[in-house]
C-alpha positions in Angstrom: 0.0 0.0 0.0 1.3 3.5 -0.8 2.5 5.5 2.2 0.1 8.3 1.2 -2.9 6.0 1.1 -1.9 4.3 4.4 -1.6 7.7 6.1 -4.9 8.9 4.8 -6.8 5.8 5.8 -5.4 6.2 9.3 -6.8 9.7 9.4 -10.3 9.0 8.1 -11.7 7.7 11.4 -10.2 10.7 13.4 -12.4 13.6 14.4 -15.4 14.8 12.4 -15.2 16.2 8.9 -17.3 19.0 7.6 -18.0 17.0 4.4 -17.6 13.4 3.4 -17.8 12.7 -0.4 -18.5 9.2 -1.6 -17.2 8.8 -5.1 -14.0 9.9 -6.8 -15.2 10.4 -10.4 -15.4 13.9 -12.0 -18.4 15.0 -9.8 -16.7 13.9 -6.5 -13.3 15.2 -7.6 -14.4 18.7 -8.4 -16.6 18.8 -5.3 -13.5 17.9 -3.2 -11.3 20.4 -5.0 -13.7 23.3 -4.6 -14.6 22.7 -1.0 -11.0 22.0 0.2 -9.6 25.1 -1.5 -12.4 27.1 0.1 -11.3 26.0 3.6 -13.7 23.1 4.3 -12.5 20.0 6.1 -13.1 17.3 3.5 -12.8 13.6 3.2 -13.3 11.5 0.0 -13.6 7.8 -0.5 -14.1 5.6 -3.6 -14.7 1.9 -3.6 -12.4 1.6 -6.7 -9.7 3.8 -8.0 -10.2 7.5 -8.6 -11.9 8.0 -12.0 -12.1 4.3 -12.1 -15.5 3.9 -13.8 -17.4 6.3 -16.0 -14.8 9.0 -15.7 -12.1 6.9 -17.4 -14.2 5.7 -20.3 -15.3 8.9 -22.1 -14.6 10.1 -25.6 -12.0 12.6 -24.2 -14.1 15.4 -25.7 -15.1 18.6 -23.9 -17.7 19.8 -26.2 -20.5 22.3 -26.1 -23.4 19.8 -26.9 -23.9 20.5 -30.6 -26.2 17.5 -30.9 -28.7 19.1 -28.5 -29.5 21.7 -31.1 -31.6 19.0 -32.9 -33.8 18.6 -29.7 -34.1 22.4 -29.4 -32.2 22.6 -26.0 -30.8 26.0 -26.8 -30.4 26.9 -23.1 -28.3 23.8 -22.5 -26.2 24.3 -25.5 -25.6 28.0 -24.5 -24.6 26.9 -21.0 -22.3 24.1 -22.2 -20.6 26.3 -24.8 -19.9 28.9 -22.1 -18.6 26.1 -19.8 -16.4 24.7 -22.6 -14.9 28.2 -23.3 -14.2 28.7 -19.5 -12.5 25.2 -19.4 -10.3 26.1 -22.4 -9.3 29.4 -20.8 -8.6 27.7 -17.4 -6.7 24.7 -18.8 -5.0 26.0 -22.0 -2.4 23.1 -22.1 -5.0 20.4 -21.4 -8.4 21.4 -23.0 -7.6 22.4 -26.5 -9.5 23.4 -29.6 -9.8 20.7 -32.3 -11.5 20.6 -35.6 -14.3 18.2 -36.3 -14.6 17.1 -39.9 -18.1 15.8 -40.6 -19.2 14.1 -43.8 -22.9 13.5 -44.5 -24.0 10.5 -46.6 -26.6 10.9 -49.4 -30.1 10.3 -48.2 -29.4 11.4 -44.6 -32.3 12.8 -42.7 -31.0 16.4 -43.1 -29.1 17.9 -46.1 -25.5 18.9 -45.4 -26.2 22.6 -46.0 -29.0 22.6 -43.4 -26.7 21.0 -40.8 -23.9 23.4 -41.7 -26.3 26.3 -40.8 -26.6 24.6 -37.4 -22.8 24.7 -37.0 -22.9 28.4 -37.6 -25.6 28.8 -34.9 -23.4 26.7 -32.6 -20.4 29.0 -33.4 -22.5 32.1 -32.5 -23.8 30.5 -29.3 -20.1 29.6 -28.5 -19.4 33.4 -28.6 -17.1 33.1 -31.6 -14.5 31.6 -29.2 -13.3 29.0 -31.8 -12.5 29.1 -35.5 -15.4 29.6 -37.8 -17.1 26.6 -39.4 -16.7 25.9 -43.1 -18.9 24.1 -45.6 -17.2 21.4 -47.6 -18.0 19.6 -50.8 -17.3 15.9 -51.2 -14.2 16.6 -53.3 -13.0 19.1 -50.7 -13.4 16.6 -47.9 -11.4 14.1 -50.0 -8.6 16.6 -50.6 -8.4 17.5 -47.0 -8.7 14.0 -45.5 -8.0 11.3 -48.1 -8.8 8.5 -45.6 -12.5 9.4 -45.8 -14.6 7.4 -48.3 -16.5 10.0 -50.2 -18.2 7.8 -52.8 -21.6 8.3 -51.2 -21.0 11.7 -49.5 -23.4 14.5 -50.3 -21.2 17.1 -48.6 -20.0 18.1 -45.1 -18.5 20.7 -42.9 -15.7 21.4 -40.5 -16.3 23.1 -37.1 -14.5 23.4 -33.8 -15.0 22.0 -30.3 -12.5 20.9 -27.6 -10.8 17.8 -26.4 -8.6 16.6 -23.6 -5.0 16.4 -24.9 -4.2 13.8 -22.3 -6.8 11.3 -21.0 -10.0 11.8 -19.0 -8.9 9.9 -15.9 -5.7 12.0 -15.6 -7.8 15.2 -15.8 -10.1 13.9 -13.0 -7.1 12.8 -10.8 -5.6 16.2 -11.0 -8.7 17.6 -9.2 -8.2 14.9 -6.5 -4.5 15.8 -6.2 -5.4 19.5 -6.0 -7.9 18.7 -3.2 -5.3 16.8 -1.2 -2.9 19.7 -1.6 -5.6 21.8 0.2 -6.0 19.3 3.0 -8.6 16.8 1.7 -8.1 13.3 3.1 -8.8 11.1 0.1 -8.4 7.3 -0.3 -9.2 4.9 -3.1 -10.4 1.4 -2.7 -12.4 2.4 0.4 -16.1 1.4 0.1 -19.1 3.0 1.9 -21.1 0.3 3.5 -23.9 2.8 4.4 -24.4 5.9 6.5 -26.7 6.8 9.3 -27.4 10.2 10.8 -27.4 10.8 14.6 -27.4 14.0 16.6 -26.7 16.1 13.5 -23.7 13.9 12.4 -23.4 11.4 9.6 -21.8 8.1 10.6 -20.5 6.3 7.6 -19.3 2.7 7.9 -16.4 2.2 5.5 -14.3 -0.7 4.5 -10.7 -0.8 3.1 -11.2 -3.0 0.1 -7.5 -4.0 0.1 -7.0 -5.0 3.8 -10.6 -5.7 4.7 -10.4 -3.3 7.7 -13.7 -1.6 8.7 -13.9 1.8 10.4 -16.3 4.8 10.7 -16.0 8.2 9.1 -18.0 11.0 10.8 -19.1 14.2 8.9 -21.6 17.0 9.2 -22.5 16.8 5.5 -22.7 13.7 3.2 -22.3 14.0 -0.6 -23.3 11.1 -2.7 -21.1 11.5 -5.9 -21.0 7.8 -6.7 -21.7 8.3 -10.4 -23.8 5.5 -11.8 -24.1 4.0 -8.3 -25.8 7.0 -6.8 -29.2 5.3 -6.7 -28.2 2.1 -4.9 -26.2 4.1 -2.4 -29.2 6.3 -1.7 -31.2 3.1 -1.0 -28.6 1.9 1.5 -28.6 5.3 3.1 -32.4 5.5 3.2 -32.5 8.7 1.2 -35.2 9.5 -1.3 -34.5 11.8 -4.2 -36.3 13.6 -7.0 -34.0 12.2 -9.7 -32.7 8.8 -10.6 -30.5 7.4 -13.4 -30.9 5.6 -16.7 -27.9 4.4 -18.5 -26.4 4.7 -22.0 -23.4 2.5 -22.9 -20.6 3.8 -25.1 -17.6 1.9 -26.4 -14.3 2.8 -28.1 -11.7 0.7 -29.9 -8.1 2.0 -30.0 -6.0 1.1 -33.1 -2.8 2.3 -34.7 -3.1 5.9 -36.1 -5.4 6.0 -39.1 -4.6 9.5 -40.2 -1.8 11.9 -39.3 -4.1 14.9 -39.2 -5.1 16.1 -35.8 -8.8 16.2 -36.5 -11.9 14.4 -35.2 -13.6 12.6 -38.1 -17.3 12.6 -37.4 -19.9 10.4 -39.2 -23.4 9.0 -38.6 -23.3 5.3 -38.4 -25.8 2.9 -40.1 -28.3 3.3 -37.4 -28.0 7.1 -37.2 -25.8 7.2 -34.1 -22.9 9.6 -33.9 -19.6 7.9 -34.8 -16.1 9.4 -34.1 -12.6 8.8 -35.2 -10.5 10.6 -32.5 -6.8 11.3 -32.3 -5.2 9.7 -29.2 -1.5 10.6 -29.2 0.2 8.0 -31.5 -3.1 6.1 -31.8 -6.7 6.5 -33.0 -9.8 6.0 -30.9 -12.9 4.9 -32.8 -16.3 4.8 -31.1 -20.0 5.0 -31.0 -22.4 6.0 -28.2 -25.9 5.6 -26.9 -26.8 2.0 -26.4 -29.4 1.7 -23.7 -28.5 -0.7 -20.9 -30.2 -1.5 -17.6 -27.1 -1.9 -15.4 -23.9 0.3 -15.0 -21.8 -2.9 -15.2 -21.1 -3.4 -18.9 -18.6 -4.8 -21.3 -17.8 -4.7 -25.0 -19.8 -7.4 -26.8 -18.8 -9.1 -30.0 -21.8 -7.3 -31.6 -20.5 -3.9 -30.4 -17.0 -4.6 -31.7 -18.2 -5.7 -35.1 -20.6 -2.7 -35.4 -17.7 -0.3 -34.9 -15.4 -2.3 -37.3 -18.1 -2.6 -40.0 -18.8 1.2 -39.9 -15.3 2.4 -39.8 -14.4 0.1 -42.8 -17.4 1.4 -44.7 -16.9 5.1 -43.9 -13.1 5.2 -44.4 -11.1 4.3 -47.5 -8.4 2.3 -45.7 -5.6 0.4 -47.4 -6.9 -2.8 -45.7 -9.9 -3.2 -43.6 -9.6 -3.1 -39.8 -10.1 -6.4 -38.0 -10.2 -7.5 -34.4 -6.4 -8.2 -34.6 -5.8 -4.4 -35.1 -7.5 -3.6 -31.8 -4.9 -2.5 -29.2 -7.3 -1.8 -26.4 -11.0 -1.2 -25.7 -13.0 1.2 -23.6 -16.5 0.6 -22.3 -18.5 2.7 -19.9 -22.0 3.9 -19.1 -23.2 7.5 -19.1 -25.6 8.1 -16.2 -28.4 10.2 -17.5 -30.5 12.1 -14.9 -34.3 11.7 -15.1 -37.0 13.0 -12.8 -39.2 10.7 -10.9 -38.7 7.4 -9.0 -40.1 5.0 -11.5 -41.0 4.5 -15.1 -38.9 5.1 -18.2 -38.2 8.2 -20.3 -37.2 8.6 -24.0 -33.6 8.0 -23.1 -32.3 9.0 -26.5 -33.7 12.5 -25.9 -32.1 12.8 -22.5 -29.2 15.2 -22.3 -26.1 14.9 -20.1 -27.0 17.9 -17.9 -26.4 17.3 -14.3 -28.9 17.5 -11.4 -28.2 18.0 -7.7 -30.8 16.8 -5.2 -30.3 18.1 -1.7 -32.0 17.2 1.5 -31.5 20.3 3.6 -32.7 18.8 6.9 -30.3 16.0 6.6 -27.3 17.9 5.1 -27.3 15.3 2.3 -26.9 15.8 -1.4 -26.8 13.5 -4.5 -25.2 14.4 -7.8 -26.8 12.9 -10.9 -25.6 12.9 -14.5 -23.3 15.6 -15.8 -20.5 15.7 -18.2 -16.9 16.8 -18.0 -17.5 20.1 -19.9 -19.7 21.3 -17.0 -17.4 20.2 -14.1 -16.4 23.6 -12.8 -20.1 24.6 -12.5 -20.7 21.4 -10.5 -17.9 22.3 -8.1 -19.3 25.8 -7.5 -22.9 24.6 -7.1 -21.8 22.0 -4.5 -19.9 24.6 -2.6 -22.9 26.9 -2.5 -25.2 24.1 -1.2 -22.7 23.1 1.5 -22.6 26.7 2.6 -26.4 26.7 2.7 -26.2 23.6 4.9 -24.5 25.9 7.5 -20.8 24.9 6.9 -18.4 27.8 6.9 -16.4 28.5 3.7 -13.6 30.7 5.1 -12.0 31.2 1.6 -15.2 31.2 -0.4 -13.9 33.5 -3.2 -10.7 31.6 -3.7 -10.3 30.3 -7.3 -10.0 26.6 -6.9 -9.4 25.5 -10.5 -7.1 26.2 -13.4 -3.5 25.8 -14.3 -0.8 27.6 -12.2 -0.2 31.2 -13.2 2.2 32.3 -16.0 5.0 33.1 -13.5 5.2 29.4 -12.5 4.8 28.3 -16.1 7.6 30.6 -17.4 9.9 29.5 -14.6 9.4 25.8 -15.6 9.8 26.4 -19.4 12.9 28.5 -18.8 14.6 25.8 -16.7 13.6 23.1 -19.2 15.1 25.1 -22.0 18.4 25.7 -20.2 18.9 22.0 -19.6 17.8 21.0 -23.1 14.9 18.9 -21.7 13.1 18.4 -25.0 16.3 16.7 -26.3 15.5 13.8 -23.9 12.1 13.2 -25.4 11.7 9.4 -26.1 11.1 8.5 -29.8 7.8 6.9 -28.8 6.5 10.2 -27.4 3.7 12.0 -29.2 4.9 15.4 -28.0 8.0 17.2 -26.5 8.7 16.5 -22.8 8.4 20.1 -21.7 4.8 20.5 -22.8 3.7 17.1 -21.5 5.4 17.6 -18.1 3.7 21.0 -17.6 0.3 19.7 -18.6 0.5 16.6 -16.4 2.3 17.9 -13.3 2.0 21.7 -13.2 4.3 23.3 -10.5 5.5 19.8 -9.5 7.2 19.5 -12.8 9.9 22.0 -11.6 11.0 19.6 -8.8 11.0 16.7 -11.3 13.3 18.7 -13.6 15.7 19.2 -10.7 15.8 15.5 -10.0 16.7 14.8 -13.6 19.4 17.4 -13.6 20.9 15.9 -10.4 20.6 12.3 -11.8 20.3 11.8 -15.5 19.1 8.2 -15.0 15.8 9.7 -13.8 15.1 10.5 -17.5 15.3 6.9 -18.6 12.3 5.3 -20.3 11.4 2.2 -18.2 8.4 0.8 -20.2 9.2 0.5 -23.9 6.7 2.1 -26.3 5.4 4.3 -23.5 6.2 7.9 -22.9 6.9 7.7 -19.2 10.3 8.4 -17.6 11.6 6.9 -14.4 11.1 10.2 -12.6 7.4 10.1 -13.4 7.0 6.6 -12.0 8.8 7.7 -8.8 6.4 10.8 -8.7 3.4 8.5 -9.1 4.7 6.3 -6.3 5.1 9.2 -3.9 2.1 11.4 -4.7 -0.5 9.7 -6.8 -1.8 6.9 -4.5 -1.2 4.1 -7.0 -2.7 1.0 -5.3 -2.8 -1.4 -8.2 -0.6 -1.5 -11.3 -3.7 -0.9 -13.4 -4.1 2.5 -11.6 -0.9 3.7 -13.1 -1.1 2.0 -16.5 -4.7 2.9 -17.2 -5.6 6.0 -15.3 -2.6 8.0 -14.0 -1.1 7.4 -17.5 -2.7 6.0 -20.7 0.0 3.3 -21.3 -2.4 0.4 -21.4 -4.7 2.3 -23.8 -2.0 2.7 -26.5 0.4 -0.2 -25.9 -0.7 -3.8 -26.3 -0.8 -6.0 -23.2 1.9 -8.3 -24.5 4.2 -5.4 -25.1 3.7 -4.0 -21.6 4.3 -7.4 -20.0 7.4 -7.9 -22.2 8.9 -4.6 -21.4 12.3 -5.2 -19.6 11.7 -2.2 -17.3 8.2 -3.3 -16.1 9.6 -5.2 -13.1 11.6 -2.2 -12.0 8.6 0.1 -12.5 6.6 -2.2 -10.2 9.4 -2.1 -7.6 9.4 1.7 -7.6 5.6 1.8 -7.3 5.1 -1.0 -4.8 8.4 -1.9 -3.1 8.2 -5.3 -1.5 4.7 -6.0 -3.0 6.0 -5.6 -6.5 5.8 -9.3 -7.6 2.3 -9.7 -6.1 1.0 -6.5 -7.8 2.5 -7.6 -11.2 0.8 -11.0 -10.9 -2.5 -9.3 -9.9 -2.3 -7.2 -13.1 -1.5 -10.3 -15.2 -4.5 -12.1 -13.7 -6.8 -9.1 -14.4 -6.0 -8.9 -18.1 -6.2 -12.6 -18.6 -9.6 -12.9 -16.9 -12.6 -13.3 -19.3 
């Protein structure tokens, strides 16, 4: 167990917290970051790893909800565009503008020119923050992106939105890391077994899923941010809410890079669903969305896999068709969609990803439903306002709790990196220079990591072949990122297992040393645990 996790678990039963947050996905992470920075005494637990479920299986897009124009949700699109712009300004190295190139097949339910007019409206609602959309003929699409099959294309367009340059789980974890820097006591693999309120205090029975130890966490406020598991946790806690969840499954297949252009190729699949071909560093992520499911526990089926392969082979003019053998890794997750009422079903296709927060003022209890990454800063601010309404003092209420470090810190890091020729150490497998990647991933901590490399050049060695990660990064993860299982590092703190095949990871000569850095005496057991997890059906 990491020393940080061990220390935090020992602190969880001590005293009474202002707020306990159950769930370390995007909603729980921003709630913890906002509250801790504003001076609230916060604890956070998650029964798995941070960002271990829905928040690590998104499309890595931070978009303003252009598809909601079709259902006339102009207020939601306006809000999401505003949130997207704010996110891009606050995280300029992480949330970046990217062009979406969309081709429309002949016979589609709307002509290309009509949809293009929608992109212009979207651009206006986005306050002209991005590049202007452009209308494209089939020939123009082919000249810009030769990989697109334009034989049956009526026309198309290009417009802008935003995406996460790194991966979604890393973005979420940085909010967790920020909250801990402000005093939040957070621990992964700690499950809530239920909470009861007595004399104005919530008593939450918790279990360390690694050791089996059980203990109690006391708090004045309880926040249910358990993502797709919000409803069952409310049942255990005997809390009734106005909203509940229905689920939409989305899958993605990661393959070798299909096109060198840094654009998202957008299509409508055979059944009318949106279909994306998304850059992911040296690889390409292909995916579809919106398959209704009853349970949040899902997996990629053979039918899902074949649907994606059939559509990508039909819509792209590839040298040779993609097959199952070309798949490097897969992602599968549910999107929890908030719906009012305790029973019945809604037209789930029409449901948007807008979040809802139900609060029980008498009990100092709240549940966070739905939501999307684009709107995460608003969620943090709303939660803080409700906690204050509950009577908890926010001593530093006007403190800005989000965003990258200021330009002074950034300039200092880039200056030091330039003086030591840091970019010259960039591994050949890296999709970008080291300086920009270190700043985006580690912020002000990157300065200390530079110093360690300057003092000992071995810290700049690449331990796991075909990955981007240096020895100093693995040491940093061991010290500060609460890596409890090898998968935590390979899949969520980094994206190694998304872009490198399992057999290449396991065959990397430096993997054993990486495990020794991360886990010390437990290295062999943790490596075997990971091998067992990827060989399981």
